[in-house]
MMTF fields as JSON, N, C-alpha, C and O atoms, coordinates in Angstrom:
{
  "mmtfVersion": "1.0.0",
  "mmtfProducer": "UNKNOWN",
  "numBonds": 475,
  "numAtoms": 476,
  "numGroups": 119,
  "numChains": 1,
  "numModels": 1,
  "chainsPerModel": [1],
  "groupsPerChain": [119],
  "chainIdList": ["A"],
  "bondAtomList": [4, 2, 8, 6, 12, 10, 16, 14, 20, 18, 24, 22, 28, 26, 32, 30, 36, 34, 40, 38, 44, 42, 48, 46, 52, 50, 56, 54, 60, 58, 64, 62, 68, 66, 72, 70, 76, 74, 80, 78, 84, 82, 88, 86, 92, 90, 96, 94, 100, 98, 104, 102, 108, 106, 112, 110, 116, 114, 120, 118, 124, 122, 128, 126, 132, 130, 136, 134, 140, 138, 144, 142, 148, 146, 152, 150, 156, 154, 160, 158, 164, 162, 168, 166, 172, 170, 176, 174, 180, 178, 184, 182, 188, 186, 192, 190, 196, 194, 200, 198, 204, 202, 208, 206, 212, 210, 216, 214, 220, 218, 224, 222, 228, 226, 232, 230, 236, 234, 240, 238, 244, 242, 248, 246, 252, 250, 256, 254, 260, 258, 264, 262, 268, 266, 272, 270, 276, 274, 280, 278, 284, 282, 288, 286, 292, 290, 296, 294, 300, 298, 304, 302, 308, 306, 312, 310, 316, 314, 320, 318, 324, 322, 328, 326, 332, 330, 336, 334, 340, 338, 344, 342, 348, 346, 352, 350, 356, 354, 360, 358, 364, 362, 368, 366, 372, 370, 376, 374, 380, 378, 384, 382, 388, 386, 392, 390, 396, 394, 400, 398, 404, 402, 408, 406, 412, 410, 416, 414, 420, 418, 424, 422, 428, 426, 432, 430, 436, 434, 440, 438, 444, 442, 448, 446, 452, 450, 456, 454, 460, 458, 464, 462, 468, 466, 472, 470],
  "bondOrderList": [1, 1, 1, 1, 1, 1, 1, 1, 1, 1, 1, 1, 1, 1, 1, 1, 1, 1, 1, 1, 1, 1, 1, 1, 1, 1, 1, 1, 1, 1, 1, 1, 1, 1, 1, 1, 1, 1, 1, 1, 1, 1, 1, 1, 1, 1, 1, 1, 1, 1, 1, 1, 1, 1, 1, 1, 1, 1, 1, 1, 1, 1, 1, 1, 1, 1, 1, 1, 1, 1, 1, 1, 1, 1, 1, 1, 1, 1, 1, 1, 1, 1, 1, 1, 1, 1, 1, 1, 1, 1, 1, 1, 1, 1, 1, 1, 1, 1, 1, 1, 1, 1, 1, 1, 1, 1, 1, 1, 1, 1, 1, 1, 1, 1, 1, 1, 1, 1],
  "groupList": [{"groupName": "MET", "atomNameList": ["N", "CA", "C", "O"], "elementList": ["N", "C", "C", "O"], "formalChargeList": [0, 0, 0, 0], "bondAtomList": [1, 0, 2, 1, 3, 2], "bondOrderList": [1, 1, 2], "singleLetterCode": "M", "chemCompType": "L-PEPTIDE LINKING"}, {"groupName": "LYS", "atomNameList": ["N", "CA", "C", "O"], "elementList": ["N", "C", "C", "O"], "formalChargeList": [0, 0, 0, 0], "bondAtomList": [1, 0, 2, 1, 3, 2], "bondOrderList": [1, 1, 2], "singleLetterCode": "K", "chemCompType": "L-PEPTIDE LINKING"}, {"groupName": "ILE", "atomNameList": ["N", "CA", "C", "O"], "elementList": ["N", "C", "C", "O"], "formalChargeList": [0, 0, 0, 0], "bondAtomList": [1, 0, 2, 1, 3, 2], "bondOrderList": [1, 1, 2], "singleLetterCode": "I", "chemCompType": "L-PEPTIDE LINKING"}, {"groupName": "GLU", "atomNameList": ["N", "CA", "C", "O"], "elementList": ["N", "C", "C", "O"], "formalChargeList": [0, 0, 0, 0], "bondAtomList": [1, 0, 2, 1, 3, 2], "bondOrderList": [1, 1, 2], "singleLetterCode": "E", "chemCompType": "L-PEPTIDE LINKING"}, {"groupName": "TYR", "atomNameList": ["N", "CA", "C", "O"], "elementList": ["N", "C", "C", "O"], "formalChargeList": [0, 0, 0, 0], "bondAtomList": [1, 0, 2, 1, 3, 2], "bondOrderList": [1, 1, 2], "singleLetterCode": "Y", "chemCompType": "L-PEPTIDE LINKING"}, {"groupName": "ARG", "atomNameList": ["N", "CA", "C", "O"], "elementList": ["N", "C", "C", "O"], "formalChargeList": [0, 0, 0, 0], "bondAtomList": [1, 0, 2, 1, 3, 2], "bondOrderList": [1, 1, 2], "singleLetterCode": "R", "chemCompType": "L-PEPTIDE LINKING"}, {"groupName": "CYS", "atomNameList": ["N", "CA", "C", "O"], "elementList": ["N", "C", "C", "O"], "formalChargeList": [0, 0, 0, 0], "bondAtomList": [1, 0, 2, 1, 3, 2], "bondOrderList": [1, 1, 2], "singleLetterCode": "C", "chemCompType": "L-PEPTIDE LINKING"}, {"groupName": "ASP", "atomNameList": ["N", "CA", "C", "O"], "elementList": ["N", "C", "C", "O"], "formalChargeList": [0, 0, 0, 0], "bondAtomList": [1, 0, 2, 1, 3, 2], "bondOrderList": [1, 1, 2], "singleLetterCode": "D", "chemCompType": "L-PEPTIDE LINKING"}, {"groupName": "PHE", "atomNameList": ["N", "CA", "C", "O"], "elementList": ["N", "C", "C", "O"], "formalChargeList": [0, 0, 0, 0], "bondAtomList": [1, 0, 2, 1, 3, 2], "bondOrderList": [1, 1, 2], "singleLetterCode": "F", "chemCompType": "L-PEPTIDE LINKING"}, {"groupName": "LEU", "atomNameList": ["N", "CA", "C", "O"], "elementList": ["N", "C", "C", "O"], "formalChargeList": [0, 0, 0, 0], "bondAtomList": [1, 0, 2, 1, 3, 2], "bondOrderList": [1, 1, 2], "singleLetterCode": "L", "chemCompType": "L-PEPTIDE LINKING"}, {"groupName": "HIS", "atomNameList": ["N", "CA", "C", "O"], "elementList": ["N", "C", "C", "O"], "formalChargeList": [0, 0, 0, 0], "bondAtomList": [1, 0, 2, 1, 3, 2], "bondOrderList": [1, 1, 2], "singleLetterCode": "H", "chemCompType": "L-PEPTIDE LINKING"}, {"groupName": "VAL", "atomNameList": ["N", "CA", "C", "O"], "elementList": ["N", "C", "C", "O"], "formalChargeList": [0, 0, 0, 0], "bondAtomList": [1, 0, 2, 1, 3, 2], "bondOrderList": [1, 1, 2], "singleLetterCode": "V", "chemCompType": "L-PEPTIDE LINKING"}, {"groupName": "SER", "atomNameList": ["N", "CA", "C", "O"], "elementList": ["N", "C", "C", "O"], "formalChargeList": [0, 0, 0, 0], "bondAtomList": [1, 0, 2, 1, 3, 2], "bondOrderList": [1, 1, 2], "singleLetterCode": "S", "chemCompType": "L-PEPTIDE LINKING"}, {"groupName": "GLN", "atomNameList": ["N", "CA", "C", "O"], "elementList": ["N", "C", "C", "O"], "formalChargeList": [0, 0, 0, 0], "bondAtomList": [1, 0, 2, 1, 3, 2], "bondOrderList": [1, 1, 2], "singleLetterCode": "Q", "chemCompType": "L-PEPTIDE LINKING"}, {"groupName": "ASN", "atomNameList": ["N", "CA", "C", "O"], "elementList": ["N", "C", "C", "O"], "formalChargeList": [0, 0, 0, 0], "bondAtomList": [1, 0, 2, 1, 3, 2], "bondOrderList": [1, 1, 2], "singleLetterCode": "N", "chemCompType": "L-PEPTIDE LINKING"}, {"groupName": "THR", "atomNameList": ["N", "CA", "C", "O"], "elementList": ["N", "C", "C", "O"], "formalChargeList": [0, 0, 0, 0], "bondAtomList": [1, 0, 2, 1, 3, 2], "bondOrderList": [1, 1, 2], "singleLetterCode": "T", "chemCompType": "L-PEPTIDE LINKING"}, {"groupName": "ALA", "atomNameList": ["N", "CA", "C", "O"], "elementList": ["N", "C", "C", "O"], "formalChargeList": [0, 0, 0, 0], "bondAtomList": [1, 0, 2, 1, 3, 2], "bondOrderList": [1, 1, 2], "singleLetterCode": "A", "chemCompType": "L-PEPTIDE LINKING"}, {"groupName": "GLY", "atomNameList": ["N", "CA", "C", "O"], "elementList": ["N", "C", "C", "O"], "formalChargeList": [0, 0, 0, 0], "bondAtomList": [1, 0, 2, 1, 3, 2], "bondOrderList": [1, 1, 2], "singleLetterCode": "G", "chemCompType": "PEPTIDE LINKING"}, {"groupName": "TRP", "atomNameList": ["N", "CA", "C", "O"], "elementList": ["N", "C", "C", "O"], "formalChargeList": [0, 0, 0, 0], "bondAtomList": [1, 0, 2, 1, 3, 2], "bondOrderList": [1, 1, 2], "singleLetterCode": "W", "chemCompType": "L-PEPTIDE LINKING"}, {"groupName": "PRO", "atomNameList": ["N", "CA", "C", "O"], "elementList": ["N", "C", "C", "O"], "formalChargeList": [0, 0, 0, 0], "bondAtomList": [1, 0, 2, 1, 3, 2], "bondOrderList": [1, 1, 2], "singleLetterCode": "P", "chemCompType": "L-PEPTIDE LINKING"}],
  "groupTypeList": [0, 1, 2, 3, 4, 5, 1, 3, 4, 6, 7, 7, 8, 9, 6, 3, 4, 8, 5, 2, 10, 3, 9, 11, 12, 2, 13, 7, 9, 2, 7, 3, 11, 1, 1, 9, 3, 2, 3, 14, 12, 1, 8, 1, 4, 2, 2, 15, 9, 7, 7, 2, 12, 13, 16, 12, 4, 15, 12, 0, 10, 12, 1, 0, 12, 14, 7, 9, 7, 17, 17, 7, 18, 9, 12, 14, 3, 14, 2, 7, 12, 12, 18, 9, 7, 3, 17, 4, 19, 5, 3, 4, 9, 14, 8, 7, 13, 1, 8, 15, 2, 5, 13, 0, 17, 8, 1, 10, 17, 9, 12, 7, 15, 1, 4, 3, 13, 2, 8],
  "groupIdList": [1, 2, 3, 4, 5, 6, 7, 8, 9, 10, 11, 12, 13, 14, 15, 16, 17, 18, 19, 20, 21, 22, 23, 24, 25, 26, 27, 28, 29, 30, 31, 32, 33, 34, 35, 36, 37, 38, 39, 40, 41, 42, 43, 44, 45, 46, 47, 48, 49, 50, 51, 52, 53, 54, 55, 56, 57, 58, 59, 60, 61, 62, 63, 64, 65, 66, 67, 68, 69, 70, 71, 72, 73, 74, 75, 76, 77, 78, 79, 80, 81, 82, 83, 84, 85, 86, 87, 88, 89, 90, 91, 92, 93, 94, 95, 96, 97, 98, 99, 100, 101, 102, 103, 104, 105, 106, 107, 108, 109, 110, 111, 112, 113, 114, 115, 116, 117, 118, 119],
  "secStructList": [7, 3, 3, 3, 3, 3, 7, 7, 7, 7, 1, 1, 1, 7, 1, 7, 3, 3, 3, 3, 3, 1, 7, 7, 7, 2, 2, 2, 2, 2, 2, 2, 2, 2, 2, 2, 2, 2, 2, 6, 6, 6, 7, 7, 7, 7, 7, 7, 7, 7, 7, 2, 2, 2, 2, 2, 2, 2, 2, 2, 2, 2, 2, 2, 2, 6, 6, 6, 6, 7, 1, 4, 4, 4, 4, 4, 1, 7, 7, 7, 4, 4, 4, 3, 3, 6, 6, 3, 3, 7, 6, 6, 7, 7, 2, 2, 2, 2, 2, 2, 2, 2, 2, 2, 2, 2, 2, 2, 2, 2, 2, 6, 7, 7, 4, 4, 4, 4, 7],
  "xCoordList": [7.232, 6.263, 5.643, 6.34, 4.339, 3.622, 2.963, 2.393, 3.047, 2.404, 1.357, 1.649, 0.151, -0.972, -1.429, -1.848, -1.346, -1.765, -3.287, -3.888, -3.908, -5.369, -5.739, -5.46, -6.358, -6.717, -8.08, -8.333, -8.954, -10.283, -10.173, -9.229, -11.099, -11.092, -12.524, -13.466, -12.673, -14.0, -14.004, -12.942, -15.166, -15.273, -14.592, -14.114, -14.538, -13.96, -12.441, -11.778, -11.9, -10.459, -10.046, -9.889, -9.871, -9.755, -8.314, -7.648, -7.849, -6.528, -6.408, -7.176, -5.434, -5.103, -4.142, -3.564, -3.969, -3.127, -2.58, -2.998, -1.656, -1.099, -1.527, -1.56, -1.843, -2.13, -0.959, -0.533, -0.446, 0.752, 0.344, -0.454, 0.902, 0.631, 1.952, 2.978, 1.908, 3.043, 4.299, 5.394, 4.122, 5.252, 6.119, 5.63, 7.389, 8.33, 9.194, 9.503, 9.579, 10.509, 10.072, 9.731, 10.082, 9.764, 10.806, 10.488, 12.03, 13.072, 12.739, 13.004, 12.158, 11.73, 10.712, 10.763, 9.802, 8.79, 9.432, 9.103, 10.332, 11.03, 11.813, 11.793, 12.488, 13.245, 12.315, 12.642, 11.17, 10.205, 9.656, 9.486, 9.387, 8.887, 9.951, 9.637, 11.196, 12.291, 12.374, 12.576, 12.218, 12.247, 11.078, 11.259, 9.898, 8.731, 8.935, 8.557, 9.532, 9.779, 10.765, 10.627, 11.747, 12.71, 12.014, 12.222, 11.197, 10.5, 9.409, 9.102, 8.833, 7.707, 7.99, 7.339, 8.948, 9.434, 8.403, 8.595, 7.332, 6.335, 5.37, 4.531, 5.485, 4.627, 5.408, 6.614, 4.715, 5.28, 4.533, 3.304, 5.243, 4.639, 4.672, 5.673, 3.588, 3.472, 3.234, 2.342, 4.022, 3.857, 3.05, 3.417, 1.973, 1.201, 0.644, 0.074, 0.804, 0.351, -1.038, -1.201, -2.022, -3.399, -4.256, -3.943, -5.315, -6.367, -7.143, -7.609, -7.293, -7.903, -9.347, -9.789, -10.068, -11.449, -11.471, -12.287, -10.589, -10.529, -10.056, -10.584, -9.068, -8.568, -9.668, -9.797, -10.457, -11.562, -12.61, -13.119, -12.925, -13.916, -13.445, -14.217, -12.188, -11.633, -11.583, -11.878, -11.214, -11.181, -12.566, -12.698, -13.585, -14.961, -15.298, -15.9, -14.921, -15.197, -14.481, -15.065, -13.242, -12.482, -13.079, -13.208, -13.443, -14.047, -15.31, -15.519, -16.137, -17.411, -17.217, -17.808, -16.421, -16.28, -15.526, -15.651, -14.745, -13.98, -14.521, -13.886, -15.692, -16.307, -15.323, -15.234, -14.584, -13.56, -14.136, -13.469, -15.354, -15.93, -17.005, -17.678, -17.181, -18.186, -18.686, -18.28, -19.56, -20.109, -20.095, -19.958, -20.233, -20.276, -19.041, -19.147, -17.884, -16.641, -16.596, -15.997, -17.22, -17.105, -17.767, -17.294, -18.848, -19.519, -18.671, -18.927, -17.666, -16.774, -15.578, -14.799, -15.425, -14.299, -14.658, -15.831, -13.64, -13.834, -13.977, -13.04, -15.164, -15.435, -16.552, -17.491, -16.437, -17.491, -18.793, -18.853, -19.82, -21.091, -21.725, -22.545, -21.36, -21.926, -21.404, -21.951, -20.353, -19.802, -20.623, -20.498, -21.455, -22.1, -23.609, -24.261, -24.126, -25.566, -25.839, -25.541, -26.399, -26.693, -25.449, -25.513, -24.333, -23.11, -22.254, -21.206, -22.684, -21.91, -21.616, -22.362, -20.536, -20.183, -21.272, -21.881, -21.503, -22.458, -21.885, -20.672, -22.766, -22.367, -21.511, -20.635, -21.74, -21.111, -19.743, -19.211, -19.168, -17.874, -16.803, -16.844, -15.845, -14.756, -13.699, -13.795, -12.711, -11.677, -10.988, -10.837, -10.568, -9.836, -10.676, -10.16, -11.954, -12.832, -12.991, -12.9, -13.226, -13.366, -12.08, -12.112, -10.95, -9.666, -9.428, -8.932, -9.774, -9.627, -10.423, -9.921, -11.649, -12.491, -11.932, -11.899, -11.491, -10.928, -9.676, -9.475, -8.839, -7.622, -7.984, -7.347, -8.99, -9.46, -9.971, -9.758, -10.649, -11.158, -10.047, -10.165, -8.959, -7.816, -7.232, -6.948, -7.053, -6.491, -7.413, -6.946, -8.707, -9.663, -9.581, -9.535, -9.564, -9.498, -8.213, -8.218, -7.117, -5.83, -5.78, -5.114, -6.482, -6.442, -7.086, -6.782, -7.966, -8.633, -8.022, -8.511, -6.973, -6.389, -5.15, -4.25, -5.132, -3.964, -3.073, -3.561, -1.802, -0.838, -1.204, -1.085, -1.645, -1.964, -3.144, -3.261, -4.005, -5.176, -4.83, -5.63, -3.665, -3.276, -3.049, -3.272, -2.612, -2.246, -3.349, -3.185],
  "yCoordList": [-9.036, -9.262, -7.925, -6.921, -7.927, -6.748, -7.094, -8.174, -6.167, -6.356, -5.26, -4.069, -5.693, -4.774, -4.793, -5.832, -3.658, -3.537, -3.442, -2.64, -4.257, -4.27, -3.919, -4.685, -2.782, -2.344, -2.859, -3.021, -3.117, -3.581, -4.962, -5.703, -5.289, -6.572, -7.046, -6.27, -8.296, -8.819, -9.209, -9.325, -9.407, -9.704, -11.006, -11.142, -11.961, -13.255, -13.226, -13.815, -12.558, -12.48, -11.07, -10.219, -10.817, -9.468, -8.963, -8.829, -8.69, -8.103, -7.505, -7.821, -6.648, -6.104, -7.086, -7.937, -6.98, -7.961, -7.41, -6.354, -8.134, -7.82, -8.918, -10.096, -8.529, -9.488, -9.456, -8.388, -10.619, -10.732, -11.155, -12.073, -10.47, -10.778, -11.082, -10.463, -12.025, -12.346, -12.72, -12.235, -13.577, -14.048, -14.977, -15.96, -14.657, -15.458, -16.303, -17.457, -15.707, -16.378, -16.156, -15.037, -17.206, -17.079, -16.206, -15.521, -16.226, -15.376, -13.905, -13.099, -13.535, -12.149, -11.741, -10.625, -12.632, -12.362, -12.199, -11.269, -13.088, -13.012, -11.703, -11.055, -11.321, -10.064, -8.863, -7.921, -8.906, -7.809, -7.713, -6.612, -8.831, -8.836, -8.317, -7.563, -8.706, -8.189, -6.665, -5.967, -6.166, -4.726, -4.044, -2.996, -4.626, -4.072, -4.045, -3.078, -5.104, -5.158, -4.087, -3.539, -3.79, -2.73, -1.362, -0.52, -1.157, 0.121, 0.328, 1.466, -0.753, -0.69, -1.593, -2.623, -1.214, -2.109, -2.418, -3.373, -1.658, -1.959, -3.071, -3.507, -3.523, -4.592, -5.881, -5.866, -6.98, -8.301, -8.853, -8.92, -9.235, -9.746, -11.267, -11.879, -11.853, -13.303, -13.625, -13.057, -14.525, -14.914, -16.208, -17.207, -16.173, -17.379, -17.253, -16.223, -18.267, -18.221, -18.862, -19.971, -18.138, -18.615, -17.819, -16.681, -18.425, -17.709, -16.955, -17.571, -15.638, -14.825, -15.252, -15.209, -15.654, -16.104, -17.375, -17.502, -18.303, -19.542, -19.272, -19.85, -18.399, -18.058, -17.404, -17.696, -16.526, -15.892, -16.914, -16.862, -17.833, -18.872, -19.763, -20.058, -20.183, -21.017, -20.242, -20.799, -18.968, -18.138, -18.012, -17.987, -17.934, -17.847, -19.081, -18.965, -20.254, -21.49, -21.478, -21.854, -21.058, -21.007, -19.992, -20.253, -18.833, -17.784, -18.297, -18.08, -18.97, -19.449, -20.622, -20.63, -21.584, -22.78, -22.494, -23.247, -21.421, -21.078, -19.85, -19.355, -19.357, -18.175, -17.021, -16.416, -16.719, -15.677, -14.275, -13.377, -14.072, -12.727, -12.541, -11.51, -13.479, -13.266, -14.549, -15.647, -14.387, -15.5, -15.155, -13.989, -16.137, -15.896, -15.179, -14.332, -15.499, -14.903, -13.393, -12.682, -12.89, -11.476, -10.574, -9.464, -11.033, -10.204, -10.028, -9.12, -10.879, -10.769, -9.86, -9.585, -9.395, -8.528, -7.066, -6.702, -6.258, -4.834, -4.112, -3.473, -4.224, -3.641, -2.622, -2.809, -1.564, -0.554, -1.236, -1.891, -1.085, -1.779, -1.348, -2.081, -0.169, 0.276, -0.549, -0.472, -1.338, -2.193, -3.466, -4.143, -3.806, -5.12, -5.048, -4.061, -6.124, -6.33, -7.771, -8.706, -7.948, -9.271, -10.162, -11.347, -9.592, -10.364, -10.55, -11.192, -9.999, -10.118, -8.726, -7.783, -8.594, -7.277, -6.733, -7.476, -5.442, -4.786, -4.808, -4.884, -4.741, -4.814, -3.629, -3.796, -2.457, -1.238, -0.91, 0.17, -1.794, -1.503, -1.281, -1.873, -0.417, -0.177, -1.276, -2.152, -1.217, -2.248, -2.42, -3.543, -1.309, -1.394, -2.034, -2.824, -1.705, -2.303, -3.807, -4.611, -4.173, -5.598, -6.361, -7.481, -5.746, -6.399, -6.603, -7.652, -5.615, -5.724, -6.911, -7.689, -7.044, -8.156, -9.487, -10.455, -9.55, -10.792, -11.189, -12.367, -10.215, -10.488, -11.051, -11.993, -10.484, -11.022, -12.445, -13.295, -12.702, -14.05, -15.07, -16.187, -14.684, -15.588, -15.875, -17.025, -14.822, -15.009, -15.879, -16.744, -15.653, -16.465, -17.931, -18.835, -18.154, -19.521, -20.225, -21.419, -19.494, -20.095, -20.503, -21.475, -19.766, -20.093, -21.458, -22.089, -21.908, -23.199, -24.321, -25.45, -24.018, -24.99, -25.629, -24.953, -26.948, -27.695, -27.998, -28.15, -28.078, -28.316, -29.538, -29.503, -30.606, -31.848, -31.677, -32.433, -30.704, -30.492, -29.863, -29.909, -29.288, -28.6, -29.578, -29.241, -30.767, -31.732, -32.709, -33.582],
  "zCoordList": [-27.15, -26.104, -25.719, -25.57, -25.563, -25.091, -23.764, -23.607, -22.806, -21.509, -21.346, -21.452, -21.089, -20.938, -19.478, -18.968, -18.819, -17.418, -17.365, -18.081, -16.52, -16.39, -14.963, -14.04, -14.776, -13.438, -13.023, -11.829, -13.96, -13.566, -12.936, -13.209, -12.131, -11.444, -11.328, -11.489, -11.053, -10.752, -9.273, -8.662, -8.708, -7.283, -6.898, -5.772, -7.809, -7.477, -7.525, -6.671, -8.499, -8.684, -8.317, -9.193, -7.041, -6.507, -6.566, -5.539, -7.767, -7.916, -9.316, -10.225, -9.447, -10.748, -11.414, -10.738, -12.706, -13.382, -14.688, -15.163, -15.243, -16.552, -17.52, -17.166, -18.709, -19.767, -20.734, -21.172, -21.06, -21.893, -23.3, -23.489, -24.262, -25.668, -26.376, -26.096, -27.276, -28.14, -27.351, -27.635, -26.37, -25.564, -26.419, -26.974, -26.514, -27.284, -26.361, -26.657, -25.233, -24.331, -22.883, -22.498, -22.095, -20.682, -19.983, -19.011, -20.464, -19.88, -20.065, -19.173, -21.214, -21.423, -20.363, -19.847, -20.043, -19.027, -17.65, -16.914, -17.312, -16.019, -15.909, -14.863, -16.963, -16.959, -16.772, -16.049, -17.42, -17.299, -15.869, -15.346, -15.253, -13.872, -12.917, -11.996, -13.121, -12.289, -12.409, -11.416, -13.616, -13.842, -13.122, -12.503, -13.201, -12.506, -10.995, -10.333, -10.45, -9.008, -8.554, -7.461, -9.379, -9.049, -9.099, -8.226, -10.117, -10.282, -9.222, -8.865, -8.727, -7.793, -6.605, -6.432, -5.796, -4.739, -3.653, -2.9, -3.546, -2.515, -2.955, -2.168, -4.189, -4.703, -4.88, -5.126, -4.752, -5.038, -6.242, -6.233, -7.245, -8.468, -8.466, -8.094, -8.877, -8.979, -10.445, -11.076, -10.979, -12.38, -12.423, -11.803, -13.149, -13.41, -14.819, -15.176, -15.592, -16.984, -17.071, -17.581, -16.563, -16.537, -17.493, -17.844, -17.896, -18.594, -17.517, -16.558, -17.65, -16.6, -16.318, -15.17, -17.334, -17.109, -16.268, -15.355, -16.567, -15.793, -14.375, -13.425, -14.222, -12.891, -12.052, -10.863, -12.663, -11.951, -11.528, -10.408, -12.416, -12.121, -10.963, -10.051, -11.003, -9.943, -8.628, -7.57, -8.685, -7.487, -6.864, -5.641, -7.692, -7.195, -6.373, -5.306, -6.849, -6.098, -4.751, -3.735, -4.737, -3.493, -2.534, -1.338, -3.067, -2.238, -1.56, -0.366, -2.321, -1.784, -0.821, 0.259, -1.18, -0.338, 0.946, 1.911, 0.98, 2.176, 2.91, 3.84, 2.496, 3.125, 3.284, 4.352, 2.217, 2.308, 2.424, 2.938, 1.96, 1.979, 3.038, 3.048, 3.902, 4.938, 5.536, 5.153, 6.467, 7.212, 8.683, 9.053, 9.5, 10.937, 11.452, 12.338, 10.919, 11.395, 11.189, 11.996, 10.118, 9.768, 10.803, 11.044, 11.414, 12.414, 13.668, 14.46, 13.862, 15.014, 14.752, 15.665, 13.527, 13.175, 13.456, 13.543, 13.592, 13.841, 12.502, 12.024, 11.909, 10.588, 10.731, 11.506, 9.986, 9.951, 9.543, 8.502, 10.348, 10.083, 8.768, 8.214, 8.254, 6.971, 5.798, 4.698, 6.02, 4.969, 4.8, 3.78, 5.772, 5.811, 5.634, 5.974, 5.094, 4.976, 5.398, 4.654, 6.573, 7.143, 7.197, 6.867, 7.61, 7.803, 6.566, 6.631, 5.44, 4.198, 3.645, 3.908, 2.883, 2.334, 1.414, 0.643, 1.505, 0.596, -0.825, -1.021, -1.789, -3.2, -3.644, -4.492, -3.1, -3.621, -3.014, -3.272, -2.229, -1.618, -2.681, -3.759, -2.355, -3.304, -3.183, -2.324, -4.036, -4.089, -2.738, -2.257, -2.123, -0.856, 0.244, 1.034, 0.303, 1.307, 1.056, 1.983, -0.196, -0.529, -0.243, 0.266, -0.573, -0.343, 1.15, 1.558, 1.964, 3.417, 3.951, 4.763, 3.499, 3.948, 3.463, 4.223, 2.208, 1.667, 2.441, 2.735, 2.77, 3.531, 4.912, 5.383, 5.55, 6.837, 6.67, 7.534, 5.549, 5.274, 5.161, 5.665, 4.495, 4.402, 5.774, 6.108, 6.572, 7.913, 8.763, 9.504, 8.657, 9.409, 8.97, 9.804, 7.657, 7.137, 7.515, 7.816, 7.499, 7.853, 9.317, 9.673, 10.16, 11.589, 11.871, 12.883, 10.983, 11.162, 10.323, 10.347, 9.593, 8.662, 9.263, 9.761, 9.2, 9.651, 8.44, 7.32, 8.678, 7.615, 6.773, 5.548, 7.415, 6.716, 5.744, 4.779, 5.989, 5.139, 3.792, 2.858, 3.694, 2.475, 1.324, 0.161, 1.651, 0.616, 0.317, -0.535]
}
């Protein structure tokens, strides 16, 4: 099994990831993730066997339908005004700025979500 670390990201799928090649055993993958967690204890690793293109496409739909990156709620947040253009994030923001806004979007969306709506 080969694991390739991918630092680049797209706006819809806002995270770094590993691409796995020649997977023989799921246990090998689990063991590798456990090793990564020990080596990098400040990170939490999530295992999902998705096609990255499909995951990005699905994430885009969720981002848009849930206004995760902006909307009326964003103007009420304590954000540097230079990050915004008419209530939405500017195109040139770096990863950390985009991640901060996305994280706020999740918190905002969760505040309006009832448990029964999840299912």
